[in-house]
DODREN-264721 format. One record per residue: x, y, z of N, C-alpha, C in turn. Coordinates in steps of 0.05 Angstrom, whole numbers, plus 5000, padded with zeros to 4 digits. Example, Ala and Ser with C-alpha at 12.3 -4.5 7.8 and 13.67 -1.06 7.14 Angstrom:
2
526448865156524649105156526449345156/525749555142527349795143525850015157/
end
This chain:
678
294525584595294125454621293625674642/291825614660291225804682293725834700/294326074708296626124726296325974752/293925964763293425824788293925524785/293125404762293525124757296525064755/298025244741300925204738302325224765/301425414781302625444808302225194824/299825074822299124834837300924604828/301424584802303224374792306024404803/306924654805309624714814309824724845/307524694858307424704888308324964900/307425184887308025454898305425614897/305525854909303126024907303226184881/300926264870300926424845302626674847/302526814870304127054872307126994871/308026774885310826704884311626624856/309826494841310426414814310826664796/309026854799309327104783311927254788/312827244813315327374820317727234808/317626964805319826804795319926794765/317626824752317626794722319526974708/319727244715321627414701324527314703/325227184726327927084730328526844711/326326714702326626484683326426584654/326026844650325826964623323026994612/321026964629318226994620317027244633/316327434617315227694628312227704623/310727684645307827704643306927914664/304728024660303728234678302828104705/302828274726302028174752299028104753/297528214734294628164734293927934715/295927824701295327604682294227364697/292327224684291126984697291726734680/292726774655293326544638296126574625/297226344617299726334603299526134580/300526184556300325984534301425714542/300125504532300925224540303825164534/304925254511307725194504309525334524/308825584531310525724551310325584578/307925484584307525344610309325094611/309524944588311224704588314124784592/315025004580317825094583318325184612/316225314624316525404652316825154670/315224944665315424704682318124584679/319224564654321824444650324024604664/324024874660326025044672325825044703/323325034712322825034741324024774754/323624554740324724294751327724304751/328924424730331824444728332824624751/331324844755332125034776331924904804/329824754808329424614834331624414839/332424254818334524064821337124194828/337724424815340124574821340124674850/337824784858337624884886338124664906/336924424900337224204918340124114920/341524114896344324034895346024234911/345524494907347024694922346424684952/343924624958343224594987344824375000/345024144985346523914996349423974999/350624124980353424194981353924375005/352124585008352524775030352124635057/350224445058349724305082352124135090/353424015069355823855074358124035084/358324275072360424465081359924555109/357324605115356624695142357224475163/356724215155357223995173360223975180/361824015159364724005163365624225182/364424475178365124695196364324635224/361924525227360924455254362624245267/363424035252365123835263367823945272/368924125256371524255263371124415288/368824555290368324725313368024555338/366724325335366224145358368824045370/370824005352373423905362374724115381/374224375374375524585389373924675414/371324635413369624745435368124535449/367124595473365424415488362724375475/361524135478358924085465356624125485/357124265507354924325525353224545513/350624525515348824725504346724805525/346425065529344425165548341825225533/339625095543337025135529335025255548/333225425538331025535554328825335557/326725395573324425215576323025165550/322925365532321725335506323525465485/323725345462325425455441324225375413/324225575395323225525368325125335353/323925175335325524975320327925105306/327525325292329725445277331825555296/331025655320332925755340334625525351/333425295354334925055364337024975343/336224985317338124925296340425125296/339825375299341925585300343825535323/342725475347344325435371346325205367/345424995353347124755350348924775325/348324965307349924995283349224795262/346824685263345924495243343824615225/343324495202341224585184338524535196/336524695189333724655199332824375190/333524295165332624035155333523805173/336123815182337123605200335623595226/335023825237333523835263330723735258/329423815236326723715230326623415227/328723305213328823015209329122875236/330722985254331122865280328522875296/327023095293324423105307322522895297/322422855271320722655259321422375268/324122325270325122065279324022005307/323722215323322822195351319822225353/318422225331315522235331314322505336/315822725331314922995336314523135309/312123225303311623375279311423675286/313423825277313524115285314524275261/313424525259314424695237316824855247/318025015229320525155236320125365258/317625465261317125685281315925575306/315425315308314025205331315725205356/314525265379316025255404316224965414/318624875420319124615430319624635460/318424455476319024435505321924355509/323024435532325824365539326324065536/324423895546324823615546325223505517/323523615498323823525470326423635458/327023895463329424015452331923865463/331823795488334123655501334623385488/332523235481332822975468334023005441/333123205426334223255399337223335401/337823515420340523605424342323375432/341423195449342922965457343522775434/341422735417341722555394343722665374/344022935374345923055355348623115368/349122995391351823005403352323215423/350223355433350623565452349823475480/350823625500350023575528348123805536/345523765534343623985540343524045570/343024295576342724375604340624605605/338824585624336824795627338225035639/337625275628338825525638338525535668/340625625682340625615712338225745724/337525985714335226125726332725965723/332325845699329925695693330025435710/332425325714332725075729331725125757/332425355769331625415796328525425798/327325545777324425585777322925315774/324125135757322724905749323024665768/324824685788325224455806325324545835/324024385852324124445881325824235894/327924315908329724115920328523985944/329723755951328823615975329023796000/331223956001331624126024329424336026/328424436003326324636004323724506014/323224256006320824106015321024066046/323323986055323723946084323224206099/324324426088324124686102321124766104/319724716082316824786082315224636103/315824376105314324206125315224276153/317824306158318924356184318024626195/317624816177316625086186313925056200/312224886189309524846201309824686227/311724496228311924316251313424446274/315024646269316824756291316325056295/316625206274316625496277313825626280/311825466273309025576276307725496303/309325376321308225286347307925516366/306125486386305825686406308125656427/308325846445310525846465310625596482/308225496491308225256507309225006492/308224986467309124766451312124776445/313225016442316025046435317824946458/316824936482318424846505319224546502/317624396486318124116482320024056459/320924266445322724226422325524146432/326923996416329623906423331523986401/334123996407336224036387337123766377/337123736351338023476340340923496331/342123266326344923256316345023356288/347223506281347423606254348023376235/346923396211347423196190349723316173/351923176172354323286159354923116135/355223236111355923096087358923126082/360122906075363022906069363322886039/364523086026364723095997367523145988/368023115962370623165951371422985928/373823025918374722875895375422585902/375322405883376022125887378822095898/379221925917381821855928383122085944/381422275953382522485970382222416000/380922186005380922086033378422136049/376022166036373622206050372921976069/373021736056372321496072374421446094/376921506088379021466108378621656131/377721896127377122086149374821976166/372821866153370621736168371621496184/373421346172374621126186376021226212/377521436209379021546232377021646253/374821766244372821866263371521636278/370721436263369221206275371020986284/373621016279375520806285374620536275/373620536250372820286236374120276209/373420076193374720046167372520036146/372220256131370420256108371920186083/374220316079375720306054376320016046/377019846066377719566059375319416047/372919516051370519386040369719496013/370919716005370119845980371819755957/370619675935372119575912373719805899/376219755894377919955882378420195899/377720175925378220405943376320635938/374120585923372220795916369620745930/368620935946366020895959363820925938/362020725935360120725913357220725923/356720745949354020775960354020995980/351721125984351521316005351121166031/352721236052352321116078352021346098/350621286120350321486141351121366168/352621516183353821406208353721626229/353221556254353121746276355321696296/356721916305358821886325358322096348/359722056370359422246393362122376399/362122636404364522776411363822986433/365022946456364423136479361523166484/360022936486357122936491355523066469/356623096446355223206423355122986401/352722926391352522726369352722866342/354022726323354322836296353622606277/351922656257351222456237352722516211/354222326201355722366177354522216153/354522346130353822216105356322216088/357021976079359321946061358321926032/359122116015358322105987360622025970/360121865949362221775931363522015917/366121995913367622225900368022185870/367521945860368121895832366222055814/367122115791365622285772362822155766/362721895767360221755760357921815779/358521925803356521935824355622225830/355422375808354622665811351922685824/349922525815347222545826347122475855/348722275863348722185891350022395909/352022535898353222755914351222975918/349623035898347623245900345523175921/344722925922342822845943344022885971/346522815974347822856000347823136008/348323315989348323605994345523706002/343423595990340723685995339823636023/340623406035339523336061341423396084/343623536078345623596099345223866112/346123896137346124146151348824286149/350924126144353624226144355224046126/357324156113358923996094361924006102/363223776098366123766100367123716071/368723896061369923866034372823776038/373323526030376023416034377723476009/380123586014382023645993384723526001/385923365983388423245990390723445988/392423456008394623656009396623605988/396823365977398723305956397623315928/395023375926393623375899392223635893/391223775913389924035909387124005897/386124225887383324235877383124085850/381123905848380723745824377823775815/377123665791374423705780372123645799/372223415813370023355831370023535856/372423645862372423845884370724085876/371124175851369624405841366624345840/366024105832363124025830361924025858/363423915878362423915905362024195916/363824375909363524655918361024775907/360424705881358024805868355524705883/355424455891353224335905352824475932/355124515946355024645973353924935970/354825075950354025355947351025375938/350225185921347425175912345525125936/346324945954344724875977345025076000/347025255997347525466017347825356045/349625166048350125046075352925126084/353325156111356025216121357824976115/360425036112362324816106365024866118/366524646120369324646130371024516109/373424626103375324496085377124326102/377124066098379023886111381323826092/383623946098386023896081387323646091/386923426077387723156085390523076074/391522866084394122746075396522936080/396423076102398623266108401123116116/400922846121403222686128404722576104/403522606080404722486056407122656046/409122526034411222676020410022845998/410923085995409823255974407323405982/406423366007404023506017404623806020/402823976011403324266012400624406018/399824406044397324536052397124826043/399424966043399325256035398525286005/399425095989398625105960395625065958/394524885974391624845974390125095981/391125236002389925486011390025695989/392325695975392625895953390525835931/390225575924388225495904385425575913/384825535939382225605949381725905947/383826065953383526355952383026445923/384126295904383826375876380926325866/379426165881376526135873374726255894/375726475907374226635926373426485951/375126295960374726155985377226206003/377526456010379926526025379826416053/381926266062382026156089382026366111/380926296134380826486157383526596164/385626426164388226526172389526716152/388226726128389126916108387227156107/385527186127383727416128381027366116/380427126108377827066095375926936115/373826806104371726686121371626376118/373326266102373325976098374825826120/373525646134374825496156376325266144/378925246150380625026140381724876164/381624606164382824446185384724246171/387224236180389124056169389023786184/388723566169388423306182390123086167/390522876181391622636169389922396178/388422286159386722066166388321826175/390821806164392521576170393521586199/394521816208395621836235393521946255/391122026245389022146261389622426271/391822536261392522816269390423006259/389423186276387523386268384623296269/384023036273381322936272379723056295/380823076319379423196342378823496336/380723636323380223916316377923936296/377723746278375623746258372923706272/372723516291370223466305369423706323/371423836335370824066352369824296335/370924326311370024536292367124486284/366424226279363724156271361824236294/362524166319360824226342360524526345/362724676340362624966342360625086322/360724996297358925096276356125006282/355724756292353024656299351824826321/353424926341352425106361351425366350/353025466330352225716317349725686300/349225436290347025386272344625246286/344725226313342825056327339925166324/339625416316336925516312335525366289/337125256271335925106248336024806253/337124716276337424436283335424356304/333024456301330824406321329124176311/328224006329326423796321324123776341/321823696332319423676349318823376352/319623256374319222956378316222876378/314423076383311523006383310223086357/311823196339310723286313310423066293/309523136269309222946247312022846239/312122596231314722496223315522586195/317922686193319122766167321922646166/322422486145325022366141325722356112/328122266106328922246078330521986074/330021856051331421616044334221686034/336221546046339021586038339721386016/338921146019339520926000337520706004/337220535984335420295988336620065973/336019825982337019585969335119355974/335419145957333618915960335218695975/334218615998335418396013333918136008/335317926002334017675996332317566019/333117626043331717526067329517716076/330017976074328118176085326518326064/327218306038325818456018326918736016/325218936008326219216005327119326032/329519446032330619576057331419856050/330520046066331220336062333020436084/335220566077336820716097335820996097/335421106121334121376123335221536147/334521796146335121976168332422116174/331722136200329322266209330022556217/328422746209328923026215326923136236/324623016237322523116256320822886264/319822896289318222676299319922446307/318522216313319921966321318721746305/320321586291319421356276319321116294/316920976294316520756312315820496297/316520276309315820016297312820006296/311719916273308819896269307620136255/309120356252308120596238307420526208/305320646199304620636170306120866156/307820796137309421006125309021006094/309421246083309621276054312221416048/313721296029316321406021316421415990/315921655980315821685950313621525939/314221325921312221155909312120885923/313220875947313120625963311520665988/310720446000309120466025309520206041/308520206065308719966081308320016111/308319816126308219836155310919756166/312119916183314819866193314819606209/316219406198316319146211318519146232/320819266225323019286244324819516237/326419616256328219826252331019746263/333119806248335819736257337619976256/339320006276341220226277343520166259/345420366258347720326240349520096248/349219996273350819766283349219506280/346819526267345219286262343619196286/343419376307341919306331338919396327/337119206332334319256329333319446350/331619636342330519836361327619886356/326119976377323220016374322520286363/324220486367323620756356326220906350/326021106333328421246323327921546326/329621686341329421986342330722116318/330622376318331622536295334722506293/335622506268338522506260339922246264/338622036275339821776278339521616252/341621536239341421376215340021106221/338321016204336720776210336120626185/335720356188334820196166331920116172/330220146151327320096154326619836139/325219656152324319406140321219406140/320019296118317119276117315919416094/317519556077316419696054315619496032/313619556017312719385995314419415970/315419645966317019705942319619845951/321419875932323920015938323520315933/323920485954323820775949326420865936/326421105925328821215913330221395933/332921405930334521585947333521865943/333022005965331922275964328922295969/327522065969324622075974324122156003/322022326006321122406033319622176046/319922146072318521936088316522076106/314021986107312022096125310421866137/309321916161307621716174304721806171/303021616163300121666161298821506183/297921646204296821506228294021396223/292321536209289621446204289621216184/288520986191288520756173286920796147/284620936150283020996126284521176106/285721376118287321566101289621416087/290921236103293121086092292220916068/290020766071288920596050288120766026/287021006031286221176009288621275993/290821346008293221435995294521215979/294420975990295620745976294120685950/291420695951289820645927290420845905/290921095913291421305894294121275880/295921135894298621105883298720895862/300220945841300520755819303020595823/302720325825305120155829305519975805/307919905801308619705780308819435793/310119245781310418975792312418975814/313118745825315018725848317718825840/318318815814320918935804320219215795/319819395814318919665808320819815791/323419745792325319905778326319765753/324919545745325619405720324219555697/325519585676324319695651324219455632/322119305633321919065617321819135588/323318985573323519025544321118895531/319519045517317018925505317118915475/318319115462318219125433320719255422/322919115425325519235415325519265385/324219085371324319095342322819345331/320719435346319419675338321119925341/322819925362324520155368326920155350/327919925342330419905327330120005299/331820175290332120245262334220055251/333519925229335319715219338119825212/338320085207340920205200342520255225/341320255249342820305273344220055283/346420105297347819885311347219925341/346519715354345719735382347419565400/347919655425348919485446346719485467/345419255470343219225490344319125516/343319235538344319165565342019075582/342518865598340818785620342518815645/341618995663343319065686341918995712/343418865729342518815757344618935776/343619085796345519205815344719135843/346619195862346019135890344319355903/344619605894342919825906342020015884/339920165889338820345869340720555861/342220665880344120875874346120795852/346920545852348720445832347420445804/344920375803343520375777343520655765/342820855782342821135772345521225764/347621145779350321225772351321095746/350520845742351220705717350020855693/347420915695346021055673347421325667/348021465688349321725685352021695672/353521485679356221445668356121365638/353921245629353721165601353021395583/352121625594351321855577353421945559/356021975568358122075549358621895526/357721645527358121455505356121475483/354121655486352021685466353121795440/352221675418352921775391350821695371/350921805347348721765328348821485316/351121355316351521105301350920855318/352020845342351620615359350120695384/347820565388346120635411346420435434/346720535458346720365482343820365493/342620135495339920125505339719935529/338820045552338419885575335519775572/335319525565332719415559331319305585/333019255605331919175631333919245653/332819335676334619395698333119325724/334619245744333319185769335419115791/334419035814336218975836336318675840/338518585852338818305857340618165837/340817895838342517745820341217695793/342917645773341917585746340417315748/338217295732336617055733336516915706/335316675706335016525681333216675661/331216815672329416965654330917195641/332917315655334617515644336217395620/337217155624338717015603336916965578/334416885583332516845561332117095545/331717315560331317575547333817665532/336217615543338717685530339017525504/338117275504338317115480336617235458/334217315465332317435445333317705435/334517855452335218135444338218175439/339817955441342717965438343918175457/343218155482344118355502346418255519/347918445529349918385550348518345576/349418155592348418115619350418235638/349618445652351418595670350418585699/352218495716351618515745353418715758/352418865777354119065790354019015821/356218915832356218855860354418625868/353618465849351918235854353417975849/352017745848353317495843352017355819/353317145808352116995786351716705796/349316615795348616345802350016155781/351015925790352515745772350815655748/348215605753346415515731346015745711/345815995721345516225703348116265687/350416235700353016255686353216055664/352515805670352815585650350915625627/348415715633346415765611347415985593/348416205604349416425588351816335571/353516165583355916065569355015885545/353015715550352015535529350915695506/349615915512348416085491350316285480/352816275489354916455479354216755483/353116815507352317085514354517215531/354817475528356617625545355417665573/356817575593355917595621358217665639/357917865655360217945672359218105696/360618065719360018215743362118435746/361218685751363018915755362819015783/365019125793365019255820365719545818/366919635796367619915792366319995765/364720205766363220295743364920345719/367220465723368820545700370020305685/370120075698370919825684368819755663/366219785671364019735652364119945630/364420195637364420415616366720365596/369020285606371320245588370820005570/369719785580369019565563367119645541/365119805548363119895528364420085508/366220255517367620445499369220295478/370620085487372219925468370419785448/368119675457366219545439365019735419/364319975428363120175410365120255389/367620305397369620385377370120185355/369719925362370019725341367619725322/365419835330363019835314362620095297/364120305304363820555290365120545263/363820685244364920695216367020915215/368320935192370321145188368921415184/370121625194369021895192370622035170/369122165151370422295129370322595132/372622725134372823015136373923125110/373323375104374423505080376223725089/378523745076380423955081381124095055/380724355055381324505031384324515027/385224435002388124424997389124604975/387224714959388124884937385825024923/386625194903384725334886385825364858/384025324838384725354810383125584798/384425744781383025934765382625824737/380225814726379625704700380525904678/382425804660383425974639382225914612/381425654608380425584582378525334584/376425334568374625104567375124964540/375824704541376324554516373924404507/372524284526370224124519368324104543/365724124538363824114560361223974551/360423774567357823644562356423634589/354223484591352623484615354123384640/355923184636357123054658360123114662/361423204641364323254642365123514630/367223634641368423874629371423844628/372623884605375523884602376424174600/378224254618378924534620381824564626/382824814621385524884629385425094651/387325084669387325274691390025304704/390125484723392525534738392025504768/393825364782393625324810394525584824/392625724837393225984849393525964880/392725734891393125694920393725394925/395625334943396125064952396824874930/395424654928395924444908393324314899/393524164877391224014866392023724863/390323544871390923254868388723114853/389422894841387522734826385422614845/382922594836380622484851379622664874/380722904876379823084897377023194891/375623274913373023404910373423694901/371723784883372024064872369324204874/369424454884367024624885367424864867/365424924851365525134830364425394841/365925604839365025874847365126054822/362826154815362526324790362226614797/363226784779362827074781360127154771/358427254788355727344779355527644782/354327764763353928064765351328124779/351528264801349128354815349428644822/347528804812347529094817350229214809/351129134784353729234773356129164790/355928964807358228874823358528574819/361128504820361728214817361428084844/360327844844359927694869360327394863/362027264880362526974876360226814888/359226614873357026454883357626164876/357025984896357425694892355425604871/356425464850354625384828354725084823/356524934835356524644830358824504845/358724234843360724074856361323834838/363823734839364623504824367223384834/368623244817371123114825373123124802/375723134808377723144787378322854778/377622794753377922524743380722484730/381922704721384522684707386022944709/388722924713390423164714392623134694/393323344679395423334659397123584659/399823554654401623774648403023694622/402623864602403823814575403023534566/400423474568399223224558400222964572/401523004595402422774611400822744636/399722504641398022464665399822484690/398822634710400222654735398122644758/399222624783397422594806397122854822/399023044818399023274835400223514820/399023754825400024004813400324214835/402624344837403124534858402424814849/402325004868401625284864403425414843/402225584826403725724805403925574779/402925324778403225154754400625144739/400825154711398425124694398124824688/395624744686395024454680392424424666/391924184656389324114645388023914663/385423924664384023724682381323654671/380423414679377723324672376023354697/373923524695372123564717369723384713/369123204732366823024729364623124748/362323204737360123304753358423494737/355923534746354023704732354423994742/355824154726356224434732357024584707/355924814703356724974680359125144688/361525084676363925224684364725424662/365525664669366225864650369025974657/370326094637372926224641372726434663/374626424681374626614704373526494729/372126264727371126134751373426034768/372826004794374825904813373925624823/375825434823375225164832376625114859/375125094881376325024906376724714908/379024634916379724344916379924244944/378624024950378523904977379523624977/381023554997382023285001380323145023/379422905018377922755038379822605057/379322645083381022515103379222325119/380022065119378521865133379821815161/378021815181379021775208377121595223/378221415239376621225255375221385277/372521355278371021495299371621365326/371521525347371921425374370021575393/369221445415367621575435369221615460/
end
């Protein structure tokens, strides 16, 4: 048979075949082009046997590697930093998985890539998430790949203010500072705003947690200050970041009786990334156990040394309950605003630049956007574009619900007349020329009136029959809540049970939602909305899960409980002992009866066994994994037993395909079953 034909049958190159033939006991010259047919048949048979053995050993090693990775995951964080591009094999190395597993995951996601191919961050991140990691773009690359809202504002405002001539600059005004209030949940951010505005926000918030971004303006000593209240709960990370992007100054609230907490650190990170001046408001100084000095010590430990300790961090002690220190806090804000007034300039005759703070769907008015204007003046009748939304301003309302004809810079406002719901963080601009406005609108791509719905079209195509799914249909009162819900569901991701949001939108649950839930066996979830009695009855008749939530973590906890009931048992292996083979009594293809001595730990019946053989390489002994099986029977002095301890000789029946010889070592593993949890 021709060497090339034989290589083709074995699916290798002729050169690779020639290099492997001596290892199989066939010695032919490197220039040989033919091999006798009988020898070729033997080569094929031995090659197939060799391939099967390699595949078996590959599976064993992969299983061992999985166990090691699982053990490592228990001890370490599963966050993974990825570059903008990464080769497939490098991604496998980073995660500690085999290349085959990563390749299979790529194929599942419709990506055909070889081991050396560069994967984009987006693709690599999806694969990493599917395999249980939390991917993150390297910080340096993150900075290069994204432009913040603040940077966009700065770019536009530079042209509108700083590039003016001296005459034009005389018409510039100083606007009120936009102040973001940040900090950990329950540290009193909303209570401080209550004290400042002498109103009650907290009583209107479910569970005492602020769950929407709100903007409010107050006056102190003839100075106006605009406040943005950001939610402190862990679920609202993205909303806090938006608040940081559009602010001129930050107040970081830290409770005197609780100190620095996880969301405090996250807020500090946002403030430092946005490079904005900030004040530490040490709240709840009236409470028993309050210790402002401990808070200052904790701040100094993270390089935020208070001014009174010789540092540069401004700290103000307050009590939102008694209003003690609130005036000091406002005076400090005014002082910093005076120092920063060079950057708080607005051009009332310039182009309008604003930013959406929040948006919601009102049954009477349609899409409503809450916004802050930074430059120019927004007037009733203006044609505006906000992100992927547009419209003509039908009416404007102040924070007190009073209708107004025009809005100057830094005054929080509600805008009515948009065709679609803009997203929080979208820039707002006015297009004065009607032709240009129509042209811009035509170029924009819009979806249906439910712009934020992701209608489910083909769930059966997406579903793998082996997967277990929890399908959700979600309706919320505002867009920010939808984003926060999705972010909160991320930690529940796992390989076995998938959470799929098949439809999401604003407003109340509808009968069409119920119809879709029936088809897809989905949960009907409302957040801060209501359930119409007919919708409730229809869902009840169809035995569908339907519930209204007001606190996101109630929804997360319900889903966590449901997922845990659906997860299968997880099987871990724990090495418990080692046997040295002393004698072989009988051996066939599937079983080996042998005698040995337990040299480590213990041996139990039905345990998994891995065979390590002494191989001679370059005149040196080297242990190599050669097979795997199970202990079918254990005996001492011909009596069946279940367990043998270290130092004892025994007989055992090894069940599995492996050639065992005297002197081999058998590692013994016990399988441990554990209920998976998320």
